[in-house]
Steps between C-alpha positions, in 0.01 A plus 500: 500500500355642179546179311495680153752411242753724330655391170869519389595374150863428424553277197810294564650420836838355409721578800495718809563857404388862547156468377441170694601691808260780410211242469593361844489853650160578344364158615620559862350855492169367374486218757573752776190695392284186493497439120593179315777556238463290182801473265419405145787365284570264217758312702654521849845348519573601860161417659415853621256361765811393696595860557168632622248311711154589366602578141288317241678419169314422183718333236335536151748279320754597239470494122731591204227733355462833673144530354412174675641631821292825452194276463584325823506829688179616340322178600613525861393859541168428333431221751617689800404860431273533801741344754757768554545863623621802306724463197711198421866601503693396189867502590777572242528565134401152395193521717389805302555306174264214623253752631459627141474146357237398753285813429403540863358845583601586856851471631794689638850469357825526689791557262833447677805555262423713188648390161823710534608291800433155344804303394616567150446233234837359396359280222642497153381745236335217319310380806389858568365526144301180554366619842424859409146439361406292803636776737300761308178311553590424862570865584169603344307250712681609810431866432130408478536331840644825648246734356195281602619478865282696739804576719873494402764491774876514504774543762664844417423833334786416264320185382163689481637764276655247263191281493259790436714606202491139368138423556324834529351416835586638843635264763449528880819467700525296823854474637590145583633417844691219667475325831678678794699254728335356804819465714754738634656743258867592510468875549874562545658754276639330177841549344664571841703182555847419370347260240269623224230246397308542176195293426279431187245233427327438173478262201850506360440616137682757294208736519550543875836663449660303778844552333459870593532394866830319438638799307381748768661293768828478307513876465379564853804316643725775348314795652577692818155425619588132516864526603443734793199322642514132429749210516297229315227478242238228460256482210209258511325439168211261580276333244524265203481553123668472167759783568664320791807377305544834339497672840748242641733572212464873546581448873825324406592762237460783756705312769194484741495123577570566872223762526210349296259220602225338283284320763228416251153462633434632853253366743276764674721463813819543302354798324415663830855433621646672184283808547606522862867497405486715188634849494363586152244328286568527121234507218670578172239347269236670293167368634119570477500551877748366751353322803839403651567874544207524741601175680844654564357830616258328740810356658686832522754417232607791279459442121671594172236495237497529118261783411341281236371266766174665500450492875741786499223748440369457854849515661671800337508704830561205737839539675538115515523483123764608254359503147742458210451556137480190273878464456772310668703815564203677676432190710861492611497867598168461687655212700798704627290809571227316694755319719639838604150634558387209710821517709469878556127525569292195595172534303186559714303170532166688525498552118477128463161479678322633179624225269215312322433145633351193344186521707447863399540402133246214531244738669537756225478245215178362668352852496579544136328178416199584722550195715451696823 
């Protein structure tokens, strides 16, 4: 055991999500190498220590003033500057903002979703006018946080190009990975039975374009591809979110009540069962990356993917993937075409061996931060 500490700063841990999962992966990777991961945050609503034995969590306390929060960070690093290895990793855009406010000198910054992928502000014009000066100041502080970072990291070349244009600083790219399954994988050829099963899982919001799946299924039922090969269709749309009622109404309007299921949250066992049964995994949303795509591919499930899910840049030549343009029509066409391709030529599973994994990602991030 080395016993040295490595530092991860993530300001606000509100609920379990993508970055929380990233932090867990980094912590597991650090512990495997004999280091002690320390997570610094203002609050931790999910008790991150419950997810990783050996992770230390330092809760600085919250405050309404960002300048007060910056001072809390500065004080902690001043008191602990000789106790950790390499560069502290500041995770996410808000972390870069607080890095600038704290005026610390040495840190790495991981920027996940660039501004073009953040949700649009639907506030009133009046509210936007009130908030505009505050946003101008905030953006200036964050830009200073980016430019001062010794290392800037993001997940795709697409992100890196956008961020360099915005901030005038190059970003290193480390492709994120998921966790391959431990159990037996269903390696049987998909789309070969009498019933076609389509599967998607995500937070049910309008930005995920889940209604595209319903429209694609409606149109697919009238194609020769479906009529000559399948007798029944089942569409599993897992997850929760504010668009659920809209999607249910869309299902009724398209006459798909018998075909569509909304199972809500799935346990890990239920999720594995769905992957094992699925013929095609569907990702119509526009995303900064797209980890569920990897999770499906690890389990030998073919995927239909919106090109503007940025993981598409590493999958363009992968025969397990059909990449659509960012339109409902293109997504529908990709679905029909990929079903035919999968039926006619089972993709070679060897190409899946080179997919990035979570452990690979954690090792590479550690190298960027000079932890090992």
